[in-house]
N, C-alpha and C positions, 0 to 999 in steps of 0.2 A: 828758207836756207837754199843756198846756191851750192850744188854739188859738182863737181867733176869727176868722172868715174873712167879710169883709163881701160879701154875696150871698147867693142861695138855691138858684137853680136852673142857673145856668150851667155849662159843661163843666167848668172848672178847678174850682169849688167843690164840683160833684157829685163830681167823681174825687179832691178833697183830703178830703172826709166819708168815701168808701169806702176810702181808701189808708192816711188816717190811723188810723179804726178799726181796720184789719188790721195796722198797726205799734203799737198799745197805746195811742194817742194820743185825747185829746179835742177832737173838733172841732165847733165851735158856729158852724155858719152863721146871719149875720142879715142878713135880707133886707127888704125892704118889707113892710108898712108901717112896721115896728117900727125900721128903718135904712132911712133913703132919703138918697143923696146928693145928692138936689136940696132938702133940707129940712136946712139946717145944726143946727136945735135938736134932731133926732132922733139926731144921730151920736155925741156923746160918751156920753149916756146909755146907751145901747145897748149900747157898747162897755165902758163901767164894769161894769154889770150882768152881763157874759160873765166878769169877773175873770179874763184871759188871760194866759199866761205870755209870749207873742208874739200880734200880729195880722198877719193877711195881707190885703192889700188887693186885693180881686179884683173887687168890682162895678164894672161900666164901662157909658158907652153903647158900644153895639158895633156900631149900624147904620150901617156906613161909607157907603152912598150917601145915605140920609135924614139922616145928620148935615150934608150940602150946604145942607138947607132948615131944620135944626134946629139952627144954630150955637151959640146960645144955651143951649139944654137940652146940648148935647154939651160946651160948656164948662164949664157948672154941675157936672156930674157927673162927668166925666173931670178937669178941670182944679181948680175950686174944692173942688169935694167930695173929690178926693184929697187935697188939702192940709189939709182939715179932719179928716179920717184921721189924717193924721200928725200933727195938732194933739193930738188926743186920745191918740193911742199915745204922743207925748212927756208928757203929763198923767199918764199911767199908769205913766211908767218903765220900759217895756218895748220890745223892738225891733218892727221894722216890717218884713215884706217885701210889697213893691209890684210888682203885675205891669203891665208894659206891653207895647209892640208894636213891629215892624219899620216899622210905619207912620211912625216920626219921621223914617226917611231919605227921600231923595226916589228912590231907585231906580237913579240912573245910575252907579253904581260898576260897575267891571268885575272885582270881587273881593267877597268877603264883607266884610261891614261889622264893624268893631271897634268897641269901648267908645270910642275917643278919637276915632272919624270926626265930621265936623262934621255935625249933623243939619240936615234941611230939608224937612219935611212939606209935601207939595203938596196936601193936603186938611184939611178941616175934622177928621173924626176923629184924623188923626195930628197936626195942631196942638193939639187938646183933649188929647191923651194925654202930648205933649211937656210943655205947660203943667202937667199932673198931674206928671210928673217934677221938674219944677223947684220944684213947690210942697212936695212931698216933702223934697227936698233943703233946701229953705231951713227947713222946720220941724222935721225931725228928720233931716238928713241923716248926724250923726254915730252914728247907731244904727238905720239901716233899709239893705235890702238892694234894688235896682229891678232886677227881672229883665224882660228884654226876650225874648218868644217869638213866635212866628210859625206860621201854618197851622196852626192848631189844630183837631185832630178828636178825637172819643171815641163811645163808646157813647151818650152825653147830649146833650141838646138837638138845635139843628139844625148842620149840619156839611157840608163838600164829601162827604165818603164816603157820607153818610144821602142826599145830593143826587143822586150817581152812582147810587146803588143803586136809589133812586127812578124816577130815567129810566130805566134800564137795563128797568125791569118795562113801561115804556110803548111803548120804541122800540128799534129795531136798531141804529141810529147817534147817537152824542151828539158835539157840537161842543163842543170844549175847546182853551181857550188854549195855545199852545204856545211863547211867547216871553216869558214870567214864569217865573222862576227862585226857588226857595226850598227851604225846609227844612222837610217836612210833620212835625208834633209831635203826639203822643198826648196828650192833658191827662193821661192816668193817666202817664205819665212825667213831665210837669211836675208833677205832684203830689208824685211822689217825689222830685225835686228841690228842691221848695219844702221838705217836711219835712227835708230835708238841710241845707237852708239856715238854716231855722229854727232847728233844734237847734246849729248852729254860732254863731247870734248869741245864743241864750240862755247857752251854756257858754264861749263866748271873747269878751273883750273887742277884741280883736286889729281895729285899724282897716282892715286888709287885706280883712276879712270883709264891710265896710261900701262901699257904693258902688254903680255900675250894672255890670250883667253881662248878656250874652245867653247865654241857655239853651234850645236847639232840638236836634232829633234831629240825629243824626249821619247823614250823606247829604243829597244835593241831587237837585231834579228839578222839572220844569216841571210846569204842572198837567195837560198832558195826559201826561205819563208816570205820574202819581200817579192820574189816572183809568186807566188801562190796568193799571196794578199792582192796583187796587181789584176791576175786573173780572176780571181773572186770579185773584185770590184768591179772589171770589164764585164763580167757576166751579167750582173745584176742591170746594167745599162744597155746589154743587148750585144755586147761587143764581143772580140773574139777571146777565146781561153783556150788552156793546153794543161795536160797534166804536167807536173814538175818530177824529173827524175833527178833524186839526190846523189850529187857525186860529189868527191873529193878533188881537192886542189890539185892532188897528184894526177888525176883525171882529167885534168885541162891545163897543161902548161903552157906558159907565157913568157915571152923574152924577158919581162919584169917580174920579180919577185912581189905578190900582193900580200899586205899584212894579215897574219891569220886573224887578230885582235885589231879592230879599228876604233875600237869604242872610244869615247872622249867624254871625262867627267866634266860637267859644264856646272858644277856649283859657283865657281869663281865669279863666273858674268852674271849670274843671279843674283849673287851678294853684292857686287859692285855696281852694276849697270841695270840690276831688275828685270833682266832679260831672262824668261824661261820660254822657248820655242813649244810649240802644240805637239804631241805625239804623232809619230809619224804616219801611221794607220789613218789619223783623221785627215791630215795633210794631204795624203795619197788619194782619198776620195775627190778632194777639189781638183787635183792635178788630173784623174782619169776624166772627171766630169767634163774638163776642157778639150781633152783628146779625144773623146768620143764623137762621131759626126752627129 
């Protein structure tokens, strides 16, 4: 299978390139300047040149706090840009897998969110990603799968695991928010899920395989729980470790509001695509193994 993915150096793109090659697929990562979501004229020519069997829309504006002061840029990339990728995908006559986020919800639910729950982003980033979902559905909804992911980490790029290991190298105690819940998810596992969804879309016209799906790791945690697991895993490998001081969201103010509940219910993707991602604790061990010298 020949897969074109928007973006070049992000966690999901890097993981998809690695996992795709291991599975015998050709994955073509197309990023700036060749494909720039903020430059509409660059999108269709770059995707056409790749001649793909399926397109994965993974490039995005992901600076959650900075988006509060760069609303127009976030909307141009995550909203209009996503729609233009869907337009180009429709013109090529191939399926689309679009990557979205838990930030489309307000985080006030007391249970994991399902795909049918009302959206209600509280910040610019979440609103721009929701706009992207809507643009994809309007442009290519009958031939696309939108995958909402959350709390992504990997051996690539910047992420929470790398930050915790870096901080543990400089201090004995790290303050981490304990009143936000989510599903820490390895981008390597996300890549495996994307590959399976992509193969299903290419091989099967069943409308049930299209639409919005939640795809996160099994198990849940708070950020503080996650940090403690990171340090425990690193310590077993002779890496840096620190005590975790559990704090509240109010103790760590940020420009953008974080959802208190980012947990996603993934039963639909299990039932329709046969995808159940591994438990976050086992996947964390794999990533920490790769990050330790």
